[in-house]
C-alpha positions, -999 to 999 in steps of 0.1 A, spaced: 0 -1 1 11 36 -5 13 58 25 1 94 26 31 119 31 9 138 56 0 129 91 -37 131 93 -61 127 122 -88 103 109 -69 92 78 -81 62 61 -46 43 55 -54 15 79 -89 11 65 -81 10 27 -89 -27 22 -124 -22 37 -131 9 18 -117 -1 -15 -139 -32 -14 -170 -9 -13 -160 11 -42 -173 0 -76 -154 4 -109 -158 37 -127 -139 61 -150 -135 87 -123 -133 88 -84 -145 120 -68 -134 128 -32 -149 158 -17 -131 155 16 -97 146 4 -76 148 36 -45 130 34 -54 112 1 -51 76 14 -80 64 -7 -67 82 -38 -33 67 -34 -46 32 -31 -72 29 -57 -69 26 -94 -92 49 -114 -86 64 -147 -91 98 -133 -97 117 -100 -114 149 -89 -100 155 -54 -115 184 -34 -111 197 1 -125 230 19 -91 237 32 -73 259 8 -37 253 25 -40 216 18 -51 218 -18 -24 244 -25 2 220 -11 -11 194 -33 -11 216 -64 24 227 -56 37 192 -54 18 182 -85 34 210 -105 69 213 -89 75 177 -81 113 171 -70 123 208 -69 97 213 -43 105 182 -23 142 193 -21 130 229 -10 110 213 18 139 191 29 157 222 42 130 227 68 137 193 83 171 201 94 178 200 132 180 237 136 142 240 127 132 213 153 131 236 183 102 253 199 110 289 192 118 282 155 86 263 152 66 292 166 85 317 144 76 295 113 39 291 123 36 328 126 51 333 92 27 307 76 -2 326 92 10 358 75 20 350 40 0 346 8 -3 313 -9 29 300 -29 57 276 -26 69 289 7 34 286 23 31 251 10 64 239 24 56 255 57 23 236 58 43 203 54 66 214 80 39 223 106 22 190 98 52 170 108 67 191 136 32 200 152 15 181 179 0 148 170 -3 157 132 -33 179 139 -45 205 114 -64 230 133 -73 267 129 -86 294 154 -118 316 145 -97 340 126 -82 315 104 -48 312 119 -31 277 121 -28 271 159 -14 237 166 14 237 193 48 223 188 51 185 188 85 180 205 95 151 183 131 140 184 136 138 148 106 145 125 104 121 95 109 137 61 86 119 36 104 124 3 95 90 -11 59 94 -2 57 128 -17 73 115 -50 48 87 -50 20 113 -46 33 136 -74 34 105 -96 -2 96 -89 -14 133 -92 -8 132 -130 -43 118 -132 -58 141 -107 -75 175 -105 -74 193 -73 -99 219 -61 -109 237 -30 -147 238 -28 -177 228 -6 -186 192 -9 -221 200 -23 -207 217 -53 -181 189 -58 -207 163 -58 -229 178 -85 -201 174 -109 -206 135 -107 -218 116 -138 -231 80 -143 -196 65 -147 -182 82 -118 -178 69 -82 -180 94 -50 -162 86 -17 -168 109 12 -148 111 44 -164 141 63 -157 152 97 -173 125 118 -205 128 139 -196 128 176 -195 94 191 -215 105 220 -239 135 227 -211 151 248 -185 151 222 -178 180 199 -165 188 167 -129 203 161 -124 232 139 -107 216 107 -110 246 85 -121 281 95 -158 265 98 -169 236 117 -191 207 102 -225 209 118 -252 183 120 -270 201 93 -239 197 69 -240 159 78 -277 158 67 -268 179 35 -244 153 27 -267 123 32 -293 141 10 -268 147 -18 -257 111 -17 -294 99 -20 -298 122 -49 -267 110 -68 -277 73 -61 -310 81 -79 -289 92 -110 -270 57 -108 -240 73 -91 -225 51 -63 -216 72 -32 -198 57 -1 -195 76 31 -175 69 61 -186 80 96 -189 68 131 -217 41 137 -243 54 161 -281 61 162 -275 94 143 -257 82 114 -278 50 111 -308 73 109 -292 98 83 -281 69 62 -312 47 64 -316 47 26 -281 32 21 -266 -2 25 -248 -1 59 -215 -21 67 -199 -15 103 -168 -29 118 -147 -19 149 -115 0 145 -91 14 169 -91 52 171 -57 70 173 -66 107 175 -74 112 213 -49 133 232 -51 109 262 -35 76 252 -58 57 276 -88 69 257 -78 56 223 -101 27 222 -123 6 199 -151 24 182 -174 11 154 -168 25 118 -197 28 95 -197 27 56 -229 38 40 -231 28 5 -258 46 -17 -262 29 -51 
């Protein structure tokens, strides 16, 4: 399997076999919630439409797609020991939040991803990246994984857009895979702010509605989420497949336990 080059909370690398088995053949795979791109990297479609609401993420992917080896070598300089210190991290984080999109900002996004705490991607209400320093002894530089991504990206189009507008591009010979921010496991849980805006229960319902509409047009849509009463009700028109998985995103290691994963297949 091909491993993503970004660390990503909720990434699907460990679940690829389960997810891929639920995706039918087609000419194009559409992913409205791209994240680290684990599904994209480990499926074989002729073409890909890959989207995310996070502009920093999409700009990084476009930069790597266009610049390839030159960008990888530029990023390598940020993985030298002198940059793996708390004061340097916060200087570069401040720079990232101030500069406009470009090669430098994309390189800093990768740096923050690999040097920040737990591989989180989190922003404050003003849109500033605010993940603290991760205190890793020697952050891994994913040169080989970046090159593999760039090679696969020759078949891909990357866009920054809301999932609804992306899903409307689907046609009969397309397949849609959705990995949205998950519904909380329990009523007392809460959503973390992935982009500037959260993902509400209303957004979850919008997603289920769009999936149902596409299925009526003979487009298969597969959605990943937690399994609970809320998701089973929202996805009642789909085929549901559930299985236990180990969660890795809790800050408290003792709380990283089993939870049920749900695949909703609208077809």
